[in-house]
C-alpha positions in Angstrom: -25.4 46.9 -39.7 -27.3 43.7 -41.0 -25.5 40.4 -42.4 -26.6 37.9 -45.3 -29.1 35.3 -44.4 -29.8 36.6 -40.4 -32.3 38.5 -40.0 -32.4 42.4 -38.7 -33.4 42.5 -35.0 -35.6 45.5 -33.7 -36.2 46.8 -30.6 -39.9 46.0 -31.0 -39.5 43.1 -30.9 -40.1 42.8 -35.2 -38.3 40.2 -37.3 -37.9 41.0 -40.5 -35.5 41.0 -43.8 -32.7 42.8 -44.8 -33.4 43.9 -48.6 -31.6 42.5 -50.9 -30.6 39.5 -48.4 -31.2 35.4 -48.2 -34.6 34.9 -47.0 -34.1 33.1 -42.8 -34.8 30.0 -42.4 -38.4 28.8 -43.0 -38.0 27.1 -39.2 -36.1 29.7 -37.3 -38.7 32.2 -39.0 -41.2 30.2 -37.1 -39.8 30.1 -34.1 -39.0 34.1 -33.8 -42.4 34.5 -35.4 -44.0 31.6 -32.2 -42.2 33.6 -29.6 -42.1 37.6 -29.5 -39.5 39.2 -27.7 -39.6 42.5 -25.7 -37.0 45.4 -25.3 -32.9 44.6 -26.4 -34.4 41.8 -28.4 -35.3 39.9 -25.1 -37.5 37.1 -25.0 -40.9 37.1 -23.7 -42.5 34.3 -22.0 -45.9 32.6 -23.5 -47.3 33.4 -20.1 -46.4 36.6 -19.8 -47.8 37.6 -23.2 -51.7 35.7 -22.5 -51.3 37.0 -18.9 -49.4 40.6 -18.6 -51.4 41.1 -16.0 -50.2 38.1 -13.8 -53.6 36.8 -12.8 -54.6 33.3 -12.2 -52.1 30.5 -13.0 -53.0 27.7 -15.1 -54.6 25.0 -14.0 -53.0 22.8 -15.3 -49.6 23.7 -13.2 -50.1 22.3 -9.3 -47.2 23.7 -8.2 -47.3 27.4 -9.8 -51.0 27.3 -7.6 -49.6 26.5 -5.4 -47.2 28.8 -4.8 -50.1 31.4 -5.6 -52.3 30.4 -3.1 -49.6 30.8 -0.6 -49.1 34.0 1.4 -47.2 37.0 0.6 -45.0 35.9 4.4 -44.5 32.9 3.1 -42.2 32.0 0.8 -41.7 28.9 -1.3 -39.8 26.0 0.3 -37.1 26.0 -2.8 -36.3 29.4 -1.6 -36.1 29.0 2.2 -32.5 30.5 3.5 -31.1 28.2 5.6 -31.1 28.5 9.2 -28.9 30.6 10.5 -29.0 30.1 14.6 -27.7 26.7 16.9 -29.0 22.8 15.5 -31.0 21.5 17.8 -29.5 19.0 20.4 -29.6 15.1 18.8 -32.1 13.6 21.2 -28.7 10.2 21.4 -25.7 10.7 21.3 -22.6 9.8 18.4 -21.7 6.6 19.5 -18.4 5.9 20.2 -17.0 3.8 17.5 -18.2 5.6 14.5 -14.6 6.1 13.3 -12.3 3.6 12.1 -8.9 2.6 13.1 -6.6 4.1 10.1 -3.7 1.4 10.5 -6.3 -1.3 10.5 -8.4 -0.1 7.9 -4.7 -0.6 6.0 -4.3 -3.6 6.9 -7.9 -4.6 5.3 -6.7 -2.6 1.9 -3.3 -4.6 1.6 -5.8 -8.3 3.0 -7.4 -7.2 -0.2 -4.5 -7.4 -2.1 -3.9 -10.7 -0.5 -7.3 -12.2 -1.6 -6.5 -11.5 -4.9 -3.5 -14.0 -4.6 -5.2 -16.9 -3.2 -8.3 -16.3 -5.7 -7.8 -19.5 -7.8 -9.3 -17.7 -10.1 -6.7 -15.5 -10.7 -3.9 -16.5 -13.2 -0.8 -18.1 -11.6 1.7 -15.5 -12.2 -0.8 -12.3 -11.2 -1.4 -14.6 -8.5 2.6 -14.9 -7.9 2.8 -10.9 -8.2 0.1 -10.5 -6.2 1.4 -12.6 -2.9 5.0 -10.1 -3.9 2.8 -7.0 -3.9 1.5 -7.8 -0.9 4.9 -8.7 1.0 6.2 -5.3 -0.2 3.1 -3.1 1.0 3.7 -4.4 4.2 7.5 -3.7 4.4 6.1 0.1 4.0 3.4 0.2 6.3 5.8 -1.6 8.6 8.5 0.9 8.2 6.4 4.2 8.0 3.1 3.7 9.8 3.9 1.6 12.6 7.5 2.8 13.3 6.1 6.3 13.9 3.4 5.2 16.4 6.5 3.4 17.9 8.1 6.5 18.2 4.9 8.2 19.3 4.6 5.4 22.6 8.8 5.9 23.0 8.2 9.5 23.5 5.1 9.7 25.6 2.5 11.4 23.9 -0.2 11.2 25.5 -2.7 11.2 21.8 -5.2 8.7 20.7 -6.6 7.9 17.3 -9.7 9.2 16.3 -11.5 6.3 17.3 -9.9 6.1 20.7 -7.5 4.1 20.8 -3.9 4.7 22.4 0.0 4.1 20.3 0.2 0.8 22.7 -3.3 -0.9 21.8 -2.8 0.0 18.4 0.1 -2.1 18.2 -1.1 -4.5 19.8 -3.9 -5.0 17.0 -1.6 -4.2 14.4 0.3 -7.4 15.6 -2.3 -9.6 15.7 -3.6 -8.8 12.7 -0.4 -9.0 10.7 0.3 -12.9 12.2 -2.9 -13.5 10.5 -1.9 -12.3 7.2 1.1 -13.3 7.3 0.5 -16.7 8.0 -2.1 -16.5 4.8 0.5 -15.3 3.1 2.1 -18.4 3.5 0.1 -20.9 3.1 -0.8 -19.0 0.1 2.6 -19.9 -1.3 3.9 -22.7 0.0 0.4 -25.4 -0.5 -1.2 -23.2 -3.6 1.2 -20.6 -5.9 3.7 -22.8 -5.2 3.0 -26.1 -6.0 0.8 -24.7 -9.2 4.5 -23.3 -10.8 6.0 -26.6 -10.2 2.8 -28.2 -12.4 4.1 -25.7 -14.9 7.8 -26.3 -14.8 8.7 -24.0 -12.4 10.0 -24.8 -9.6 12.1 -23.6 -6.4 14.5 -26.4 -5.1 16.8 -26.9 -2.1 20.2 -28.0 -2.4 19.3 -31.6 -0.8 17.1 -31.8 -4.3 20.6 -31.2 -6.1 22.6 -34.1 -8.0 25.8 -34.4 -8.1 26.6 -32.7 -11.1 24.6 -29.9 -10.1 26.4 -29.1 -7.2 29.6 -29.0 -8.7 28.8 -26.7 -10.9 26.8 -24.2 -8.5 30.6 -24.8 -6.2 32.3 -23.2 -9.3 29.0 -20.2 -9.9 29.4 -20.1 -6.4 33.6 -19.7 -6.2 33.5 -17.7 -9.4 30.4 -15.1 -8.7 29.0 -14.9 -4.8 32.3 -15.6 -2.5 34.0 -12.2 -3.4 31.3 -10.4 -2.2 30.6 -11.9 0.4 31.6 -10.2 4.3 31.2 -12.3 6.9 31.1 -10.6 10.6 31.7 -12.4 14.1 30.7 -11.1 16.9 32.1 -11.3 20.6 32.8 -8.9 23.3 35.4 -7.5 21.4 33.7 -6.7 18.4 30.3 -4.8 18.3 27.5 -5.8 16.7 27.5 -5.2 13.3 25.1 -2.6 11.5 22.0 -4.7 9.7 20.7 -2.5 6.9 17.0 -2.2 6.4 15.3 -4.6 4.6 18.8 -6.5 3.4 18.5 -10.3 3.7 21.1 -12.5 6.1 22.1 -14.6 7.5 22.6 -15.9 11.0 25.2 -18.0 11.5 26.3 -20.2 14.6 29.4 -21.3 14.7 31.8 -23.1 17.6 35.7 -24.2 18.0 36.1 -27.5 17.7 39.3 -27.6 20.1 36.7 -27.0 23.2 36.2 -23.0 22.8 32.4 -21.1 22.9 30.1 -20.2 21.2 30.3 -17.7 18.6 27.7 -15.6 16.8 28.3 -14.4 12.8 25.9 -12.5 10.2 26.9 -13.4 6.7 24.5 -10.5 4.6 23.1 -12.4 1.2 24.5 -9.7 -1.4 22.3 -7.2 -3.7 24.3 -7.5 -6.6 24.0 -10.9 -7.8 20.6 -12.9 -8.9 18.6 -14.1 -5.7 17.4 -17.0 -7.6 20.2 -19.3 -9.1 19.2 -20.8 -12.3 20.3 -24.7 -12.6 20.3 -26.5 -16.0 16.8 -26.0 -17.6 15.7 -29.1 -19.9 12.7 -28.7 -22.1 10.2 -26.1 -20.6 11.7 -27.2 -16.8 13.3 -24.3 -14.8 14.8 -25.0 -11.6 15.8 -22.1 -9.5 18.6 -22.3 -6.3 17.6 -19.7 -4.1 21.1 -17.2 -2.9 20.7 -17.6 0.7 20.5 -21.5 0.1 23.7 -21.6 -2.3 25.6 -19.9 1.1 24.4 -21.8 3.5 26.3 -25.1 1.6 29.6 -23.3 1.8 29.8 -21.6 4.9 32.5 -24.2 5.3 34.3 -22.1 3.1 33.4 -18.5 4.8 34.9 -20.4 8.1 37.3 -22.3 7.6 38.4 -24.1 10.9 35.3 -23.6 12.8 31.9 -25.7 13.6 29.0 -24.9 11.4 26.5 -25.6 15.1 23.3 -23.7 13.2 22.0 -21.1 10.8 18.8 -19.1 10.3 17.6 -16.5 8.0 16.8 -13.4 9.0 15.7 -10.2 7.5 15.5 -6.1 9.6 12.9 -3.4 8.3 13.9 -0.3 9.7 12.6 3.4 10.3 12.3 5.1 7.3 14.2 8.4 8.1 11.6 10.2 6.1 8.3 11.9 7.3 5.2 12.5 4.9 1.7 13.4 4.8 -0.8 12.2 7.6 2.1 9.8 9.4 1.3 9.4 12.8 4.5 10.8 14.7 6.2 12.9 11.5 10.0 13.6 12.4 10.9 16.7 10.1 9.4 18.7 7.4 7.5 17.5 4.4 10.2 16.5 1.6 13.6 16.7 3.2 15.9 14.3 2.8 16.2 11.0 3.6 19.1 10.9 5.9 22.1 7.8 4.8 21.9 4.5 6.1 23.3 3.8 9.6 23.0 7.6 10.8 20.8 9.1 12.9 17.9 6.6 14.7 16.7 4.2 12.1 15.3 1.7 15.0 14.5 -1.9 13.5 10.3 -1.9 13.8 10.2 -5.8 12.9 13.1 -8.6 12.8 11.7 -11.8 10.5 13.8 -15.1 10.8 13.0 -17.8 8.5 11.7 -21.1 8.8 14.5 -23.1 7.3 17.9 -23.6 9.0 20.4 -25.8 9.9 21.0 -27.7 13.2 18.0 -28.0 14.7 18.2 -27.9 18.2 17.8 -30.9 20.4 15.7 -31.6 23.8 18.3 -29.7 25.9 19.2 -27.0 23.9 16.9 -23.7 23.7 15.9 -22.4 20.0 18.1 -19.9 18.1 15.6 -17.6 18.8 15.6 -17.5 22.6 19.2 -17.7 22.4 20.2 -15.1 20.4 16.8 -12.8 20.4 18.8 -10.3 23.0 21.9 -10.1 20.6 19.5 -9.6 17.4 17.9 -6.9 19.1 21.0 -4.7 19.1 21.1 -4.7 15.5 
């Protein structure tokens, strides 16, 4: 059966045009005539047609010459089967430091994000965004990776990483590397990004920088919007230490009875249902913002009426995420299980950050706040 415009292929290798049909294209016909076919219409290599007996190769093809001169028992190099026996031993042993530590490598990755924020060629708002991404990544790292290493160390599992480090050694290296990165992060914002934003009209101010009219307006804002959602909790031998939720911002306050009583420790959680940055009256393209914790600290007297505010400091706690992920150093449960509720189980704190800003700096006879209340904070 033939179709118009197509040649009729026969078993003898001939190509002819069917009667009453359009002759084939000249180029197609030339190819068909130049390249003969054999049985079932298969193409025959030109070399086989010119030398059907398989004689000597063409002198202009060195590859074929080398194959033809090889002895029958020796196969070409490209067709040699792979070795099946054991590999010969290496002359020198593999170096012990051939593996990179996974946790330190992750910190190096996050350092690249910080480098983008430190680059003056990066747009200003992008630099601020990279600073936020760096901090968020570091929180995730501590909630998953560092928490897993601490659990492994607490349970006494003698498991070392592929690079030969124990859990304790990894935690020491992580603490050293993180301290350097956090210092660079703070320096970049306080000395570079923050002043650059202020030059563009976006500035974060303190309570002491505000004028009297602005303070009066913010007092009304505090009384109407912030004060109703605050819950100060005091700690003493009769009251257990309150649970500090992970990643929450808190004010650690030391109060004292003016009638001669001892000092008491209290905690005020900065609410997350109120904007973190309170906008000040803007003029033109200048926009000033007051952090919410500054507004709360300026009104601690309204929260602890009748008490003397000795000092206050900002702190935050990072807790272990109670969820397993593939590749976690110490998985807690099967992958995909739901996350436990806050406060249940053993969501231990893995990192506590204390703010630099605070009220009531320690005097010569008064130890720092962290030294006096570190045991109390560790209970949370």
